[in-house]
PDB file of the backbone (N, CA, C, O) and the ligand in Angstrom, with CONECT records:
HET     ZN  A 101       1
ATOM      1  N   UNK A   1     119.805 106.796 119.490  1.00  0.00           N
ATOM      2  CA  UNK A   1     118.688 106.196 118.679  1.00  0.00           C
ATOM      3  C   UNK A   1     117.409 106.230 119.529  1.00  0.00           C
ATOM      4  O   UNK A   1     117.372 105.680 120.629  1.00  0.00           O
ATOM      5  N   UNK A   2     116.398 106.862 119.021  1.00  0.00           N
ATOM      6  CA  UNK A   2     115.056 106.926 119.893  1.00  0.00           C
ATOM      7  C   UNK A   2     114.537 105.489 120.006  1.00  0.00           C
ATOM      8  O   UNK A   2     114.571 104.699 119.062  1.00  0.00           O
ATOM      9  N   UNK A   3     114.040 105.193 121.257  1.00  0.00           N
ATOM     10  CA  UNK A   3     113.561 103.942 121.626  1.00  0.00           C
ATOM     11  C   UNK A   3     112.130 104.089 122.063  1.00  0.00           C
ATOM     12  O   UNK A   3     111.780 105.094 122.681  1.00  0.00           O
ATOM     13  N   UNK A   4     111.322 103.157 121.774  1.00  0.00           N
ATOM     14  CA  UNK A   4     109.945 103.150 122.130  1.00  0.00           C
ATOM     15  C   UNK A   4     109.453 101.801 122.681  1.00  0.00           C
ATOM     16  O   UNK A   4     110.069 100.760 122.451  1.00  0.00           O
ATOM     17  N   UNK A   5     108.338 101.843 123.405  1.00  0.00           N
ATOM     18  CA  UNK A   5     107.869 100.511 123.919  1.00  0.00           C
ATOM     19  C   UNK A   5     106.801 100.020 123.098  1.00  0.00           C
ATOM     20  O   UNK A   5     105.928 100.792 122.700  1.00  0.00           O
ATOM     21  N   UNK A   6     106.798  98.681 122.785  1.00  0.00           N
ATOM     22  CA  UNK A   6     105.619  97.973 122.142  1.00  0.00           C
ATOM     23  C   UNK A   6     104.532  97.926 122.984  1.00  0.00           C
ATOM     24  O   UNK A   6     104.703  97.468 124.114  1.00  0.00           O
ATOM     25  N   UNK A   7     103.301  98.367 122.602  1.00  0.00           N
ATOM     26  CA  UNK A   7     102.163  98.330 123.457  1.00  0.00           C
ATOM     27  C   UNK A   7     101.577  96.873 123.515  1.00  0.00           C
ATOM     28  O   UNK A   7     100.591  96.656 124.219  1.00  0.00           O
ATOM     29  N   UNK A   8     102.126  95.946 122.839  1.00  0.00           N
ATOM     30  CA  UNK A   8     101.811  94.546 122.913  1.00  0.00           C
ATOM     31  C   UNK A   8     102.540  93.780 123.854  1.00  0.00           C
ATOM     32  O   UNK A   8     101.992  93.369 124.876  1.00  0.00           O
ATOM     33  N   UNK A   9     103.839  93.532 123.575  1.00  0.00           N
ATOM     34  CA  UNK A   9     104.699  92.705 124.326  1.00  0.00           C
ATOM     35  C   UNK A   9     105.531  93.548 125.404  1.00  0.00           C
ATOM     36  O   UNK A   9     106.114  92.952 126.309  1.00  0.00           O
ATOM     37  N   UNK A  10     105.575  94.861 125.302  1.00  0.00           N
ATOM     38  CA  UNK A  10     106.173  95.661 126.293  1.00  0.00           C
ATOM     39  C   UNK A  10     107.733  95.819 126.079  1.00  0.00           C
ATOM     40  O   UNK A  10     108.461  96.423 126.866  1.00  0.00           O
ATOM     41  N   UNK A  11     108.142  95.224 124.959  1.00  0.00           N
ATOM     42  CA  UNK A  11     109.616  95.326 124.556  1.00  0.00           C
ATOM     43  C   UNK A  11     110.035  96.850 124.231  1.00  0.00           C
ATOM     44  O   UNK A  11     109.279  97.596 123.609  1.00  0.00           O
ATOM     45  N   UNK A  12     111.206  97.221 124.667  1.00  0.00           N
ATOM     46  CA  UNK A  12     111.682  98.482 124.319  1.00  0.00           C
ATOM     47  C   UNK A  12     112.640  98.342 123.165  1.00  0.00           C
ATOM     48  O   UNK A  12     113.589  97.562 123.249  1.00  0.00           O
ATOM     49  N   UNK A  13     112.427  99.064 122.101  1.00  0.00           N
ATOM     50  CA  UNK A  13     113.299  98.838 120.853  1.00  0.00           C
ATOM     51  C   UNK A  13     113.498 100.088 120.139  1.00  0.00           C
ATOM     52  O   UNK A  13     112.753 101.046 120.347  1.00  0.00           O
ATOM     53  N   UNK A  14     114.540 100.138 119.238  1.00  0.00           N
ATOM     54  CA  UNK A  14     114.649 101.367 118.409  1.00  0.00           C
ATOM     55  C   UNK A  14     113.380 101.459 117.532  1.00  0.00           C
ATOM     56  O   UNK A  14     112.773 100.478 117.103  1.00  0.00           O
ATOM     57  N   UNK A  15     113.042 102.779 117.311  1.00  0.00           N
ATOM     58  CA  UNK A  15     111.873 102.980 116.493  1.00  0.00           C
ATOM     59  C   UNK A  15     111.871 102.282 115.188  1.00  0.00           C
ATOM     60  O   UNK A  15     110.798 101.950 114.685  1.00  0.00           O
ATOM     61  N   UNK A  16     113.049 102.026 114.579  1.00  0.00           N
ATOM     62  CA  UNK A  16     113.111 101.340 113.238  1.00  0.00           C
ATOM     63  C   UNK A  16     112.551  99.931 113.305  1.00  0.00           C
ATOM     64  O   UNK A  16     112.189  99.378 112.266  1.00  0.00           O
ATOM     65  N   UNK A  17     112.455  99.277 114.582  1.00  0.00           N
ATOM     66  CA  UNK A  17     111.905  97.998 114.758  1.00  0.00           C
ATOM     67  C   UNK A  17     110.423  97.947 115.115  1.00  0.00           C
ATOM     68  O   UNK A  17     109.850  96.880 115.338  1.00  0.00           O
ATOM     69  N   UNK A  18     109.819  99.144 115.161  1.00  0.00           N
ATOM     70  CA  UNK A  18     108.438  99.282 115.545  1.00  0.00           C
ATOM     71  C   UNK A  18     107.639  99.928 114.482  1.00  0.00           C
ATOM     72  O   UNK A  18     108.179 100.669 113.660  1.00  0.00           O
ATOM     73  N   UNK A  19     106.285  99.656 114.469  1.00  0.00           N
ATOM     74  CA  UNK A  19     105.463 100.422 113.564  1.00  0.00           C
ATOM     75  C   UNK A  19     104.650 101.461 114.436  1.00  0.00           C
ATOM     76  O   UNK A  19     104.055 101.129 115.461  1.00  0.00           O
ATOM     77  N   UNK A  20     104.677 102.653 113.975  1.00  0.00           N
ATOM     78  CA  UNK A  20     103.915 103.736 114.681  1.00  0.00           C
ATOM     79  C   UNK A  20     102.427 103.750 114.352  1.00  0.00           C
ATOM     80  O   UNK A  20     102.091 103.643 113.172  1.00  0.00           O
ATOM     81  N   UNK A  21     101.545 103.870 115.279  1.00  0.00           N
ATOM     82  CA  UNK A  21     100.159 103.910 114.974  1.00  0.00           C
ATOM     83  C   UNK A  21      99.651 105.156 115.624  1.00  0.00           C
ATOM     84  O   UNK A  21      99.896 105.446 116.795  1.00  0.00           O
ATOM     85  N   UNK A  22      98.857 105.952 114.722  1.00  0.00           N
ATOM     86  CA  UNK A  22      98.260 107.180 115.298  1.00  0.00           C
ATOM     87  C   UNK A  22      96.777 107.171 115.072  1.00  0.00           C
ATOM     88  O   UNK A  22      96.261 106.444 114.223  1.00  0.00           O
ATOM     89  N   UNK A  23      96.043 108.054 115.907  1.00  0.00           N
ATOM     90  CA  UNK A  23      94.632 108.204 115.733  1.00  0.00           C
ATOM     91  C   UNK A  23      94.216 109.232 114.641  1.00  0.00           C
ATOM     92  O   UNK A  23      94.567 110.406 114.761  1.00  0.00           O
ATOM     93  N   UNK A  24      93.591 108.880 113.743  1.00  0.00           N
ATOM     94  CA  UNK A  24      93.180 109.829 112.671  1.00  0.00           C
ATOM     95  C   UNK A  24      91.700 110.367 112.893  1.00  0.00           C
ATOM     96  O   UNK A  24      90.748 109.591 112.969  1.00  0.00           O
ATOM     97  N   UNK A  25      91.586 111.587 112.979  1.00  0.00           N
ATOM     98  CA  UNK A  25      90.222 112.126 113.169  1.00  0.00           C
ATOM     99  C   UNK A  25      89.323 111.640 112.082  1.00  0.00           C
ATOM    100  O   UNK A  25      89.725 111.526 110.924  1.00  0.00           O
ATOM    101  N   UNK A  26      88.065 111.345 112.465  1.00  0.00           N
ATOM    102  CA  UNK A  26      87.095 110.942 111.477  1.00  0.00           C
ATOM    103  C   UNK A  26      85.786 111.781 111.562  1.00  0.00           C
ATOM    104  O   UNK A  26      85.748 112.760 112.308  1.00  0.00           O
ATOM    105  N   UNK A  27      84.794 111.442 110.867  1.00  0.00           N
ATOM    106  CA  UNK A  27      83.634 112.226 110.795  1.00  0.00           C
ATOM    107  C   UNK A  27      82.984 112.435 112.143  1.00  0.00           C
ATOM    108  O   UNK A  27      83.060 111.521 112.965  1.00  0.00           O
ATOM    109  N   UNK A  28      82.400 113.469 112.423  1.00  0.00           N
ATOM    110  CA  UNK A  28      81.777 113.756 113.699  1.00  0.00           C
ATOM    111  C   UNK A  28      80.842 112.594 114.140  1.00  0.00           C
ATOM    112  O   UNK A  28      80.005 112.115 113.376  1.00  0.00           O
ATOM    113  N   UNK A  29      81.015 112.209 115.297  1.00  0.00           N
ATOM    114  CA  UNK A  29      80.179 111.143 115.794  1.00  0.00           C
ATOM    115  C   UNK A  29      80.663 109.786 115.720  1.00  0.00           C
ATOM    116  O   UNK A  29      80.064 108.886 116.309  1.00  0.00           O
ATOM    117  N   UNK A  30      81.797 109.555 114.979  1.00  0.00           N
ATOM    118  CA  UNK A  30      82.390 108.219 114.837  1.00  0.00           C
ATOM    119  C   UNK A  30      83.752 108.290 115.454  1.00  0.00           C
ATOM    120  O   UNK A  30      84.359 109.350 115.608  1.00  0.00           O
ATOM    121  N   UNK A  31      84.194 107.134 115.794  1.00  0.00           N
ATOM    122  CA  UNK A  31      85.467 106.987 116.447  1.00  0.00           C
ATOM    123  C   UNK A  31      86.560 107.406 115.563  1.00  0.00           C
ATOM    124  O   UNK A  31      86.401 107.268 114.350  1.00  0.00           O
ATOM    125  N   UNK A  32      87.718 107.932 116.050  1.00  0.00           N
ATOM    126  CA  UNK A  32      88.955 108.078 115.276  1.00  0.00           C
ATOM    127  C   UNK A  32      89.399 106.719 114.853  1.00  0.00           C
ATOM    128  O   UNK A  32      89.168 105.709 115.518  1.00  0.00           O
ATOM    129  N   UNK A  33      90.048 106.731 113.716  1.00  0.00           N
ATOM    130  CA  UNK A  33      90.564 105.507 113.140  1.00  0.00           C
ATOM    131  C   UNK A  33      92.089 105.370 113.536  1.00  0.00           C
ATOM    132  O   UNK A  33      92.843 106.329 113.374  1.00  0.00           O
ATOM    133  N   UNK A  34      92.496 104.284 114.008  1.00  0.00           N
ATOM    134  CA  UNK A  34      93.844 103.934 114.348  1.00  0.00           C
ATOM    135  C   UNK A  34      94.539 103.427 113.034  1.00  0.00           C
ATOM    136  O   UNK A  34      94.255 102.353 112.504  1.00  0.00           O
ATOM    137  N   UNK A  35      95.501 104.329 112.553  1.00  0.00           N
ATOM    138  CA  UNK A  35      96.177 103.939 111.232  1.00  0.00           C
ATOM    139  C   UNK A  35      97.683 103.860 111.496  1.00  0.00           C
ATOM    140  O   UNK A  35      98.242 104.463 112.412  1.00  0.00           O
ATOM    141  N   UNK A  36      98.304 103.043 110.588  1.00  0.00           N
ATOM    142  CA  UNK A  36      99.782 103.098 110.557  1.00  0.00           C
ATOM    143  C   UNK A  36     100.347 104.357 110.106  1.00  0.00           C
ATOM    144  O   UNK A  36      99.875 104.969 109.147  1.00  0.00           O
ATOM    145  N   UNK A  37     101.368 104.766 110.792  1.00  0.00           N
ATOM    146  CA  UNK A  37     102.156 105.962 110.257  1.00  0.00           C
ATOM    147  C   UNK A  37     103.451 105.508 109.796  1.00  0.00           C
ATOM    148  O   UNK A  37     104.468 105.482 110.490  1.00  0.00           O
ATOM    149  N   UNK A  38     103.356 105.148 108.569  1.00  0.00           N
ATOM    150  CA  UNK A  38     104.582 104.415 107.980  1.00  0.00           C
ATOM    151  C   UNK A  38     105.856 105.420 107.851  1.00  0.00           C
ATOM    152  O   UNK A  38     107.016 105.033 107.991  1.00  0.00           O
ATOM    153  N   UNK A  39     105.534 106.577 107.604  1.00  0.00           N
ATOM    154  CA  UNK A  39     106.637 107.526 107.427  1.00  0.00           C
ATOM    155  C   UNK A  39     107.046 108.169 108.803  1.00  0.00           C
ATOM    156  O   UNK A  39     108.047 108.884 108.868  1.00  0.00           O
ATOM    157  N   UNK A  40     106.335 107.932 109.801  1.00  0.00           N
ATOM    158  CA  UNK A  40     106.626 108.472 111.146  1.00  0.00           C
ATOM    159  C   UNK A  40     106.513 109.976 111.254  1.00  0.00           C
ATOM    160  O   UNK A  40     107.129 110.597 112.120  1.00  0.00           O
ATOM    161  N   UNK A  41     105.719 110.559 110.366  1.00  0.00           N
ATOM    162  CA  UNK A  41     105.473 112.003 110.318  1.00  0.00           C
ATOM    163  C   UNK A  41     104.188 112.583 110.739  1.00  0.00           C
ATOM    164  O   UNK A  41     104.001 113.799 110.774  1.00  0.00           O
ATOM    165  N   UNK A  42     103.180 111.584 111.104  1.00  0.00           N
ATOM    166  CA  UNK A  42     101.822 112.165 111.359  1.00  0.00           C
ATOM    167  C   UNK A  42     101.787 112.691 112.693  1.00  0.00           C
ATOM    168  O   UNK A  42     102.450 112.170 113.590  1.00  0.00           O
ATOM    169  N   UNK A  43     100.975 113.800 112.899  1.00  0.00           N
ATOM    170  CA  UNK A  43     100.941 114.530 114.189  1.00  0.00           C
ATOM    171  C   UNK A  43     100.268 113.691 115.190  1.00  0.00           C
ATOM    172  O   UNK A  43      99.574 112.737 114.839  1.00  0.00           O
ATOM    173  N   UNK A  44     100.455 114.025 116.498  1.00  0.00           N
ATOM    174  CA  UNK A  44      99.665 113.440 117.540  1.00  0.00           C
ATOM    175  C   UNK A  44     100.461 112.341 118.275  1.00  0.00           C
ATOM    176  O   UNK A  44     101.631 112.058 118.013  1.00  0.00           O
ATOM    177  N   UNK A  45      99.699 111.748 119.229  1.00  0.00           N
ATOM    178  CA  UNK A  45     100.292 110.714 120.071  1.00  0.00           C
ATOM    179  C   UNK A  45     100.513 109.463 119.153  1.00  0.00           C
ATOM    180  O   UNK A  45      99.805 109.232 118.173  1.00  0.00           O
ATOM    181  N   UNK A  46     101.537 108.694 119.551  1.00  0.00           N
ATOM    182  CA  UNK A  46     101.754 107.470 118.724  1.00  0.00           C
ATOM    183  C   UNK A  46     101.831 106.316 119.745  1.00  0.00           C
ATOM    184  O   UNK A  46     102.289 106.414 120.883  1.00  0.00           O
ATOM    185  N   UNK A  47     101.317 105.212 119.175  1.00  0.00           N
ATOM    186  CA  UNK A  47     101.427 103.942 119.866  1.00  0.00           C
ATOM    187  C   UNK A  47     102.279 103.036 119.004  1.00  0.00           C
ATOM    188  O   UNK A  47     102.123 103.047 117.784  1.00  0.00           O
ATOM    189  N   UNK A  48     103.173 102.254 119.583  1.00  0.00           N
ATOM    190  CA  UNK A  48     104.167 101.421 118.787  1.00  0.00           C
ATOM    191  C   UNK A  48     103.876  99.937 118.993  1.00  0.00           C
ATOM    192  O   UNK A  48     103.551  99.427 120.065  1.00  0.00           O
ATOM    193  N   UNK A  49     104.031  99.330 117.864  1.00  0.00           N
ATOM    194  CA  UNK A  49     103.868  97.755 117.900  1.00  0.00           C
ATOM    195  C   UNK A  49     105.098  97.276 117.144  1.00  0.00           C
ATOM    196  O   UNK A  49     105.535  97.847 116.145  1.00  0.00           O
ATOM    197  N   UNK A  50     105.640  96.153 117.707  1.00  0.00           N
ATOM    198  CA  UNK A  50     106.744  95.501 116.937  1.00  0.00           C
ATOM    199  C   UNK A  50     106.432  95.258 115.485  1.00  0.00           C
ATOM    200  O   UNK A  50     105.334  94.818 115.142  1.00  0.00           O
ATOM    201  N   UNK A  51     107.393  95.541 114.628  1.00  0.00           N
ATOM    202  CA  UNK A  51     107.093  95.353 113.263  1.00  0.00           C
ATOM    203  C   UNK A  51     107.301  93.813 112.874  1.00  0.00           C
ATOM    204  O   UNK A  51     108.010  93.067 113.549  1.00  0.00           O
ATOM    205  N   UNK A  52     106.637  93.420 111.755  1.00  0.00           N
ATOM    206  CA  UNK A  52     106.717  92.104 111.266  1.00  0.00           C
ATOM    207  C   UNK A  52     108.037  91.824 110.465  1.00  0.00           C
ATOM    208  O   UNK A  52     109.075  92.450 110.679  1.00  0.00           O
ATOM    209  N   UNK A  53     107.918  90.874 109.565  1.00  0.00           N
ATOM    210  CA  UNK A  53     109.123  90.568 108.782  1.00  0.00           C
ATOM    211  C   UNK A  53     109.481  91.652 107.717  1.00  0.00           C
ATOM    212  O   UNK A  53     110.655  91.827 107.391  1.00  0.00           O
ATOM    213  N   UNK A  54     108.437  92.393 107.167  1.00  0.00           N
ATOM    214  CA  UNK A  54     108.611  93.351 106.160  1.00  0.00           C
ATOM    215  C   UNK A  54     108.356  94.634 106.697  1.00  0.00           C
ATOM    216  O   UNK A  54     107.567  94.703 107.640  1.00  0.00           O
ATOM    217  N   UNK A  55     108.975  95.837 106.188  1.00  0.00           N
ATOM    218  CA  UNK A  55     108.595  97.102 106.661  1.00  0.00           C
ATOM    219  C   UNK A  55     107.118  97.424 106.634  1.00  0.00           C
ATOM    220  O   UNK A  55     106.482  97.126 105.622  1.00  0.00           O
ATOM    221  N   UNK A  56     106.535  97.989 107.625  1.00  0.00           N
ATOM    222  CA  UNK A  56     105.195  98.351 107.508  1.00  0.00           C
ATOM    223  C   UNK A  56     104.278  97.178 108.143  1.00  0.00           C
ATOM    224  O   UNK A  56     103.185  97.467 108.631  1.00  0.00           O
ATOM    225  N   UNK A  57     104.715  95.958 108.125  1.00  0.00           N
ATOM    226  CA  UNK A  57     103.953  94.881 108.659  1.00  0.00           C
ATOM    227  C   UNK A  57     104.118  94.968 110.206  1.00  0.00           C
ATOM    228  O   UNK A  57     105.114  95.450 110.746  1.00  0.00           O
ATOM    229  N   UNK A  58     102.970  94.420 110.911  1.00  0.00           N
ATOM    230  CA  UNK A  58     103.051  94.253 112.291  1.00  0.00           C
ATOM    231  C   UNK A  58     103.234  92.924 112.826  1.00  0.00           C
ATOM    232  O   UNK A  58     102.742  91.976 112.214  1.00  0.00           O
ATOM    233  N   UNK A  59     103.888  92.737 113.905  1.00  0.00           N
ATOM    234  CA  UNK A  59     104.010  91.304 114.413  1.00  0.00           C
ATOM    235  C   UNK A  59     102.626  90.888 114.946  1.00  0.00           C
ATOM    236  O   UNK A  59     101.979  91.596 115.718  1.00  0.00           O
ATOM    237  N   UNK A  60     102.200  89.655 114.466  1.00  0.00           N
ATOM    238  CA  UNK A  60     100.910  89.127 114.831  1.00  0.00           C
ATOM    239  C   UNK A  60     100.721  89.069 116.286  1.00  0.00           C
ATOM    240  O   UNK A  60      99.704  89.555 116.783  1.00  0.00           O
ATOM    241  N   UNK A  61     101.621  88.513 117.003  1.00  0.00           N
ATOM    242  CA  UNK A  61     101.516  88.245 118.512  1.00  0.00           C
ATOM    243  C   UNK A  61     101.385  89.569 119.167  1.00  0.00           C
ATOM    244  O   UNK A  61     100.497  89.754 119.999  1.00  0.00           O
ATOM    245  N   UNK A  62     102.250  90.529 118.824  1.00  0.00           N
ATOM    246  CA  UNK A  62     102.246  91.807 119.569  1.00  0.00           C
ATOM    247  C   UNK A  62     100.885  92.595 119.255  1.00  0.00           C
ATOM    248  O   UNK A  62     100.342  93.231 120.159  1.00  0.00           O
ATOM    249  N   UNK A  63     100.348  92.546 117.984  1.00  0.00           N
ATOM    250  CA  UNK A  63      99.023  93.145 117.785  1.00  0.00           C
ATOM    251  C   UNK A  63      97.980  92.454 118.628  1.00  0.00           C
ATOM    252  O   UNK A  63      97.163  93.104 119.281  1.00  0.00           O
ATOM    253  N   UNK A  64      98.006  91.160 118.614  1.00  0.00           N
ATOM    254  CA  UNK A  64      96.893  90.473 119.341  1.00  0.00           C
ATOM    255  C   UNK A  64      96.968  90.850 120.900  1.00  0.00           C
ATOM    256  O   UNK A  64      95.964  91.161 121.541  1.00  0.00           O
ATOM    257  N   UNK A  65      98.271  90.789 121.449  1.00  0.00           N
ATOM    258  CA  UNK A  65      98.315  91.286 122.806  1.00  0.00           C
ATOM    259  C   UNK A  65      97.915  92.697 123.032  1.00  0.00           C
ATOM    260  O   UNK A  65      97.266  92.983 124.038  1.00  0.00           O
ATOM    261  N   UNK A  66      98.287  93.668 122.097  1.00  0.00           N
ATOM    262  CA  UNK A  66      97.933  95.076 122.234  1.00  0.00           C
ATOM    263  C   UNK A  66      96.317  95.190 122.175  1.00  0.00           C
ATOM    264  O   UNK A  66      95.741  95.993 122.909  1.00  0.00           O
ATOM    265  N   UNK A  67      95.628  94.379 121.301  1.00  0.00           N
ATOM    266  CA  UNK A  67      94.154  94.439 121.297  1.00  0.00           C
ATOM    267  C   UNK A  67      93.651  93.880 122.535  1.00  0.00           C
ATOM    268  O   UNK A  67      92.788  94.535 123.119  1.00  0.00           O
ATOM    269  N   UNK A  68      94.048  92.759 123.052  1.00  0.00           N
ATOM    270  CA  UNK A  68      93.573  92.167 124.258  1.00  0.00           C
ATOM    271  C   UNK A  68      93.776  92.987 125.475  1.00  0.00           C
ATOM    272  O   UNK A  68      92.929  92.992 126.368  1.00  0.00           O
ATOM    273  N   UNK A  69      94.911  93.709 125.545  1.00  0.00           N
ATOM    274  CA  UNK A  69      95.148  94.518 126.707  1.00  0.00           C
ATOM    275  C   UNK A  69      94.644  95.975 126.613  1.00  0.00           C
ATOM    276  O   UNK A  69      94.699  96.725 127.588  1.00  0.00           O
ATOM    277  N   UNK A  70      94.126  96.378 125.351  1.00  0.00           N
ATOM    278  CA  UNK A  70      93.716  97.632 125.192  1.00  0.00           C
ATOM    279  C   UNK A  70      94.756  98.718 125.139  1.00  0.00           C
ATOM    280  O   UNK A  70      94.476  99.883 125.422  1.00  0.00           O
ATOM    281  N   UNK A  71      95.923  98.339 124.784  1.00  0.00           N
ATOM    282  CA  UNK A  71      97.189  99.273 124.765  1.00  0.00           C
ATOM    283  C   UNK A  71      97.123 100.371 123.826  1.00  0.00           C
ATOM    284  O   UNK A  71      97.707 101.429 124.060  1.00  0.00           O
ATOM    285  N   UNK A  72      96.363 100.156 122.648  1.00  0.00           N
ATOM    286  CA  UNK A  72      96.406 101.158 121.582  1.00  0.00           C
ATOM    287  C   UNK A  72      95.473 102.357 122.003  1.00  0.00           C
ATOM    288  O   UNK A  72      95.929 103.500 122.024  1.00  0.00           O
ATOM    289  N   UNK A  73      94.204 102.096 122.329  1.00  0.00           N
ATOM    290  CA  UNK A  73      93.360 103.299 122.780  1.00  0.00           C
ATOM    291  C   UNK A  73      93.996 103.893 124.030  1.00  0.00           C
ATOM    292  O   UNK A  73      94.037 105.115 124.171  1.00  0.00           O
ATOM    293  N   UNK A  74      94.493 103.058 124.943  1.00  0.00           N
ATOM    294  CA  UNK A  74      95.074 103.674 126.230  1.00  0.00           C
ATOM    295  C   UNK A  74      96.237 104.637 125.919  1.00  0.00           C
ATOM    296  O   UNK A  74      96.342 105.744 126.447  1.00  0.00           O
ATOM    297  N   UNK A  75      97.065 104.150 125.059  1.00  0.00           N
ATOM    298  CA  UNK A  75      98.247 104.980 124.675  1.00  0.00           C
ATOM    299  C   UNK A  75      97.862 106.240 123.901  1.00  0.00           C
ATOM    300  O   UNK A  75      98.394 107.312 124.189  1.00  0.00           O
ATOM    301  N   UNK A  76      96.998 106.148 122.973  1.00  0.00           N
ATOM    302  CA  UNK A  76      96.469 107.131 122.093  1.00  0.00           C
ATOM    303  C   UNK A  76      95.425 108.007 122.843  1.00  0.00           C
ATOM    304  O   UNK A  76      95.013 109.054 122.342  1.00  0.00           O
ATOM    305  N   UNK A  77      95.018 107.567 124.021  1.00  0.00           N
ATOM    306  CA  UNK A  77      93.977 108.317 124.730  1.00  0.00           C
ATOM    307  C   UNK A  77      92.799 108.678 123.896  1.00  0.00           C
ATOM    308  O   UNK A  77      92.307 109.806 123.933  1.00  0.00           O
ATOM    309  N   UNK A  78      92.340 107.699 123.131  1.00  0.00           N
ATOM    310  CA  UNK A  78      91.165 107.722 122.357  1.00  0.00           C
ATOM    311  C   UNK A  78      90.541 106.451 122.073  1.00  0.00           C
ATOM    312  O   UNK A  78      91.249 105.468 121.852  1.00  0.00           O
ATOM    313  N   UNK A  79      89.180 106.374 122.057  1.00  0.00           N
ATOM    314  CA  UNK A  79      88.455 105.190 121.639  1.00  0.00           C
ATOM    315  C   UNK A  79      88.528 104.827 120.273  1.00  0.00           C
ATOM    316  O   UNK A  79      87.556 105.089 119.565  1.00  0.00           O
ATOM    317  N   UNK A  80      89.548 104.251 119.769  1.00  0.00           N
ATOM    318  CA  UNK A  80      89.811 104.115 118.258  1.00  0.00           C
ATOM    319  C   UNK A  80      89.268 102.881 117.699  1.00  0.00           C
ATOM    320  O   UNK A  80      89.150 101.881 118.407  1.00  0.00           O
ATOM    321  N   UNK A  81      88.934 102.894 116.484  1.00  0.00           N
ATOM    322  CA  UNK A  81      88.604 101.715 115.637  1.00  0.00           C
ATOM    323  C   UNK A  81      89.916 101.361 114.888  1.00  0.00           C
ATOM    324  O   UNK A  81      90.570 102.248 114.338  1.00  0.00           O
ATOM    325  N   UNK A  82      90.275 100.131 114.872  1.00  0.00           N
ATOM    326  CA  UNK A  82      91.516  99.830 114.097  1.00  0.00           C
ATOM    327  C   UNK A  82      91.244  99.773 112.643  1.00  0.00           C
ATOM    328  O   UNK A  82      90.314  99.088 112.215  1.00  0.00           O
ATOM    329  N   UNK A  83      92.057 100.500 111.821  1.00  0.00           N
ATOM    330  CA  UNK A  83      91.970 100.458 110.391  1.00  0.00           C
ATOM    331  C   UNK A  83      92.096  99.078 109.884  1.00  0.00           C
ATOM    332  O   UNK A  83      92.886  98.313 110.437  1.00  0.00           O
ATOM    333  N   UNK A  84      91.334  98.666 108.806  1.00  0.00           N
ATOM    334  CA  UNK A  84      91.418  97.308 108.279  1.00  0.00           C
ATOM    335  C   UNK A  84      92.780  97.032 107.783  1.00  0.00           C
ATOM    336  O   UNK A  84      93.204  95.877 107.767  1.00  0.00           O
ATOM    337  N   UNK A  85      93.491  98.036 107.374  1.00  0.00           N
ATOM    338  CA  UNK A  85      94.967  97.791 106.787  1.00  0.00           C
ATOM    339  C   UNK A  85      95.905  97.363 107.910  1.00  0.00           C
ATOM    340  O   UNK A  85      96.889  96.655 107.695  1.00  0.00           O
ATOM    341  N   UNK A  86      95.574  97.809 109.089  1.00  0.00           N
ATOM    342  CA  UNK A  86      96.483  97.287 110.252  1.00  0.00           C
ATOM    343  C   UNK A  86      96.184  95.717 110.358  1.00  0.00           C
ATOM    344  O   UNK A  86      97.097  94.891 110.358  1.00  0.00           O
ATOM    345  N   UNK A  87      95.042  95.427 110.433  1.00  0.00           N
ATOM    346  CA  UNK A  87      94.671  93.935 110.669  1.00  0.00           C
ATOM    347  C   UNK A  87      95.228  93.154 109.502  1.00  0.00           C
ATOM    348  O   UNK A  87      95.753  92.054 109.671  1.00  0.00           O
ATOM    349  N   UNK A  88      95.114  93.724 108.318  1.00  0.00           N
ATOM    350  CA  UNK A  88      95.642  92.984 107.126  1.00  0.00           C
ATOM    351  C   UNK A  88      97.109  92.927 106.977  1.00  0.00           C
ATOM    352  O   UNK A  88      97.647  92.118 106.221  1.00  0.00           O
ATOM    353  N   UNK A  89      97.793  93.825 107.728  1.00  0.00           N
ATOM    354  CA  UNK A  89      99.181  93.934 107.602  1.00  0.00           C
ATOM    355  C   UNK A  89      99.944  93.024 108.490  1.00  0.00           C
ATOM    356  O   UNK A  89     101.175  93.026 108.468  1.00  0.00           O
ATOM    357  N   UNK A  90      99.263  92.248 109.268  1.00  0.00           N
ATOM    358  CA  UNK A  90      99.970  91.366 110.293  1.00  0.00           C
ATOM    359  C   UNK A  90     100.601  90.215 109.551  1.00  0.00           C
ATOM    360  O   UNK A  90     100.006  89.497 108.748  1.00  0.00           O
ATOM    361  N   UNK A  91     101.890  90.109 109.908  1.00  0.00           N
ATOM    362  CA  UNK A  91     102.728  89.025 109.269  1.00  0.00           C
ATOM    363  C   UNK A  91     102.380  87.739 110.059  1.00  0.00           C
ATOM    364  O   UNK A  91     102.254  87.745 111.283  1.00  0.00           O
ATOM    365  N   UNK A  92     102.225  86.583 109.252  1.00  0.00           N
ATOM    366  CA  UNK A  92     101.967  85.407 109.874  1.00  0.00           C
ATOM    367  C   UNK A  92     103.037  84.335 109.575  1.00  0.00           C
ATOM    368  O   UNK A  92     102.940  83.212 110.070  1.00  0.00           O
TER     369      UNK A  92
HETATM  370 ZN    ZN A 101     106.154  93.656 120.586  1.00  0.00          ZN2+
END
């Protein structure tokens, strides 16, 4: 089973317990958008965050830690803007 590390809490878990985030190229001059890769098929580097209660949701604490520590742009090697759907998909 492939295992990945959550960029928030640092937990190593099977991919099924994490949500993959990738940088999606955007218009010239603006930052790439960090979006959820719910199918796990989008190309490029992926950053992983623990999933919340339902598939596709992110664990609130892990996303907060990832944002505070800069784990998503560091892992994606790009200065990304978080897609609003990521923020809205946090389970509370
Ligand atoms: Zn986590």
